[in-house]
FIMI-6469 format. One record per residue: x, y, z of N, C-alpha, C in turn; residue in one letter. Coordinates in steps of 0.1 Angstrom, whole numbers, plus 5000, padded with zeros to 4 digits. Layout:
BEGIN
XYZXYZXYZa...
END
This chain:
BEGIN
625175217039626575227036626775227021m627475327016627675337002628875246998s628875206985629975116981631275206979a632475146981633675226980633975276966p634675386965635075436952636075336946q635975306933636875216926637575286915q638775236911639475296900638675276887p638675366878637875356866638475246857s637575176851637975076841637175096828r636975226825636275256813636975196801e636175156791636775086779636674936779g636274886791635974736792634574716791l634174606784632774576782632474426785r631374416792630874276797629474256792l629174136787627874096783627473966791m626273976797625673866804624473816795h624373686792623273636784622473546794v621173586795620273516805618973476798h618373376804617173326798615873406800a615773456812614473526816614773656824h613873746824613973866833613973806847p614873856855615173816869616473736870d616773666860618073586860619273676862d619273796856620373886857620573936872e619473926880619573976894619773856903s619473736899619773626908621073556905s621773596895622973526891623973636887k624973666895626073756892625673906893g624673936901624274076901625174166909a625774106920626674186928627974216921a628474116914629674146905629374236894s628174226888627674326878627774466884t627174486896627174616902628574666905a629474586909630874616911631474666898k631274596887631974636875631374766870y630074786871629374906867629975026875v630175006888630775116896632175146892a632875056886634275076882634375136868e633175146862633275216848633075116837g632974986840632774886829631374906823v631274896810629974896803629474756803d628374736811627774606812626374596805v626274496797625074486789624374346792h623174346794622374216797621574186785v621674066780620774006770619773916776v618473936774617473856780616773776768t616873646768616373566757614873566755c614173556766612673546766612073656775t610773666774610073756782609573706795g609773576798609273516810607773496810g607173486798605773486797605073366804e605773256805605173136811605773116825r606473206831606973196844605873196854g605973116865605073116876605173246884s604173286891604273396901604673326914i605873366919606473296930606373376943l605873496942605673576954604173576957n603773516968602373506971601673646971p602373746975601773886975601373936961n601973876951601673916937600873826930m600373716936599673606929598173656928d597873746919596573796917596173786902r594873776900594373766886594873876877p594874006882595274116873596774106869d597574056878598974036875599173926865i598473816867598573696858598173736844l597073816843596573856830597573946822e598374016829599274106823600774066826n601073946827602373896832603473946823i603273946810604373986801604774126803t603774216804604074356806604674386820e604074316830604574326844606074296844v606374186838607774136839608674226831r608274296821609074396814609274516823r608274556830608474666839609374636850q609274506855610174466866611674466861e611874426849613174426843613674566841m612874656838613274796836613774846850e613074816861613474866874614774806878r614974666876616174606879617374656871a617074686858618174736850618674866855r617774956859618175086864618875076877d618474976886619174956899620674916896i620774816887622074766884622974856876l622374946868623075046860623574986847g622874886842623174816830622274856818v622774836806621874846794621374696791s620374696783619774556781619074546768q619074426762618274396750617474266752d616274266746615474146746615674076733w615973946733616073876720614673846714l613673846723612273836718611673696716g612373596722611873456721610873436732f610073336730608973306739609373196749v609073226762609373146773608773006771d609672906774609172766772608372706783s608372776795607772726806608572606813g608072566824608672456832607772336831w608072236823607172126821607172036834p605971996838605871916850605071786847e605371686854604771556852605771446849g605271326849606071206846605271106838d605571106825606571186818606171326816p607171416814606871556812606271576798k605271676798604571696785605571766775p605271756762606071826752606071976754p607172046750607172186751606272256741l605772376744604872446735605472476722p604672466711605172496698605772636697d606872646691607472786688608172846700g608272776711608972826723610472826721c611172906729612572926728613372796727f613072696736613872576737613672486725a612672506717612372426705613072476693q613672596693614172656681615472596677l615772616664617072566659618172656665d619272606670620372676676620972776666v621272736654621872826644620972946642e619672926641618773046639618673126651e618473066663618273136675619473216679a620673176675621873246679622073376670a621373386659621673496650621573636656a620473666663620373796669621473826680p621873716687622873726697624273756690l624573696679625773726672625773866667v624573916663624574056658624774156670a624274116682624474206693625974206698l626574086697627974076701628874156692i628574156679629274226669629074376670r627874416674627574556676628174616688s628074546700628474596713629874556716l630474456710631874426711632274396726r631674306733632074276746633374206747p634174236757635474166759635174036766h634174026774633873906782632373876781v632073756779630673706778630373596789l629273606796628973506806627573446803t627373326807626173256805626073136815t625173036812625072926821625872806816y626172716825626872586821625972506813d626472386809625672296800624472236807e624372246820623172206827622172316828r622472436824621672546825621672606839g622572566848622572606862621572526869g620372516864619372406868618672376855y618072256854617672216840616372266835p616172396836615072466829615372466814h614472426805614772416791615272546785p614772656790615272786785616672816789d617072776801618472796805619472706797h619072586794619872496786619972556772i618872606766618972666753619772796753m619672876764620472996765621972956765c622372856772623772806771624172776757h623272696750623672656736623872776727k622972866727623072976718624273076722i624473086735625573166739626973116735s627172986737628372916733628572926717v627472906711627472906696627773046691h627173146697627373286693628773336696a629273296708630673326712631673286701f631473156697632373106687632173166673e630973196669630673246656630873386654a630773466664630873616663632173666657a633273596659634573636654634873576641g634073496635634273426622633673496611d634473566602633873636591633073556581p633273426582632573336573631173296578g630873326590629573296596628673416598r627373406596626473516598626973646591y627273646578627873766572626973886573p625573866574624673976575624574036589e625373986599625174026613626174136617a626974186607627874296611629374246610g630274346613631674316613632074216624e632874116621633174016632633774076644p633474016655634074066668634273936677w635473906682635673796690635873836705q634873806713635073826728636273746732p636973806742638173746747638073626757q636973636764636673526774635273486775k634973356778633673306780633673246794l632673276802632473226816631173166818y631073066827629773016832629573056846y628373096850627973126864628072996872h628673006884628672896893628372936908h627673046910627473096923626573006932s625672936926624872836933625572706934f626672706941627472576943627272526957n627472396958627172326971628072376982r629472386980630272436991629872576996p629372666988628872796992627672777001r626772696996625472677004625772607017m626672517017627072447030627672537040q628572627035629272717043628272817049a627372867042626372957047625372887057l625072767053624172687062624872667076h626172627076626872607088626972737096d627272847089627372977096626073017103a624972987097623673017103623472937115m623772807115623572727127624572767138l625772807134626672857144626172987151e625473067144624873187150623473157157h623073037158621872997164620673037156g620773047143619773087134619272967125l618072977121617472867112617972887098e618572787092619072797078617972757068s617872827057616972797047617472677038p618672637040619272537031619372397036w618872377048618972237055618372127046g617172137042616572027035617172017021e617472127015618072117001619372047002r620172077012621572017013621471867015l620371817022620271677024620071607011k619471677001619171606988620271636978e621171736981622171786971623371696972w623571606963624671516963625971586960k626971566969628271636966628871596953p629371686946630071666933631371746933e632371696939633671766940634271796927p634171716917634671746904633971856897e632671866899631871976894632272106901w632372106914632772226922634172276918d635072176915636372216911636472296898a635372296891635372376878635472526880r635172566892635172716895636672756894i636872856886638172916884638373056889t637173126890637273276892636273316903t636773376913635973426924636073576925k635073646922635073796921634573846934v635473916942634973976955633974096952p632774086958631774176955630774196967c631274166979630374176990629774316993a630574416989630174556990628874586982d628574496973627474526963626274426966y626374346977625274256979623974336981f624074456987622774536988622174576975g623074606965622474646952621874516946v622574406947621974276942620574256948r620474276961619174256968618074346963d618474476961617474566955616974526941q617974476933617574436920616674306920a616974216929616074106931614674146935l614574236944613274286949612474356938l613174406928612474476917611674366909a612074246909611274136902610274086912h609274166915608274136926607474006923a607273976911606473856908607273726911t608573736911609473626911610173606925q610273716933611073706945610173746957i609973646966609273666978610173736988d609873856993610773927002610873857015p609973767018609973687031610573547028d611073527016611473387013612973367015g613473257009614873207012615873307007h615573386997616573476991617173567002w616373607012616773707022616873647036f616873517037616873447050618173457057a619273467050620673477055621073617056i621373667068621773807069622973847060p622873967055623874007045625274007052r625374037065626674037071627273897072e626473797074626973657074627473627060i626673657049627073637036628373697033q628573827037629773897033630973837041a630773787053631873727060632273587055e631273507052631473367049631773347034i631173417025631373397011631173527003w632273607003632173746998632273756983p632273636976632473636961631273586954t631273616941630473546931631373466922e630973346919631973246914631573206899d632673186892632573166877633473056873f633172996862634072906855634572966842e635872986841636473026828636472916818r635772926807635672816798636572836786v636672966781637472996770638273126773v639473136770640273256772641173276760s641073386753642073416742643173506747h643273526760644373606765645073526776v646273566779647073496788646773546802d646073466810645773506824645873376833a646573386843646773266852645473236860e645273116863644173066872644773026885l644073046896642673106897642773256895p641573306893641373456890640473516901e640573646902639573716910638973826902d639073826889638573926880638273866866d637073896861636673846848637473906837l638074026840638874096830640374076831f640773976839642273946841642873926828a643973996825644673986812644074066801g642974136803642374216792642574366794i643074436784643274576785642074646778e641574766783640574846776641074876762p640174886752640574906738640175046734d639475126743639175266739638075286730g637375176725636375186715635175266721r
END
């Protein structure tokens, strides 16, 4: 089934800042595909190459893949980028890895999470000024989950959002440009997972979220931070294809695809965001990242 025709929204620009290749497909990909279909110019910024990421698909856990993981993940990103219809830039920082142990070992020298925020934000400021997005999205202060690269991605994104419009900062990075809105991704929220879990049980199906929900402490104040729910169920199929493009990271037989798409579309047809900053007048709650923003024709 093809996605419905949407009115053109050419002249609007959206930038997603992510830590690793595959994050653009696991966070906000359906709303990305929706905006692309509507004519929005969507650009993905990928902070690292995912060099230290684990191979999470057993079918791809082979020595030849591991030896060439950097190039493999770049090729996966190219396929996902084409599926989503976005443009993309690499910031070129080195993956910090996921430290394990108690206590956790120090992060590798020179990795993304060890960099100075002021310096690491510089190439992002330059991209913002060059591409002039109206809306920028990234992770919350927890990183969505506490991967050191996700937390660093949050830090440089917030820093760059604030600095890009200030002519006194980063004068070498181009003409100032102030994005109008900043959002955090919140699609992996407990109410959503609980609703999908309950729906699976009601249909007599096994839920992939049972054990996780037992350990997931309710945080109603955190969940209340969601301000913006973008309807995008018609694009869940595009999201899934983009996910599958990241073959080293996504197990096609794993939890990502355990809940039928029809149940997802019925129970939770949105991707959810928190509006953190808005320089335009737009009432909350919203159903559109561009609420209150007019195309500028650039």
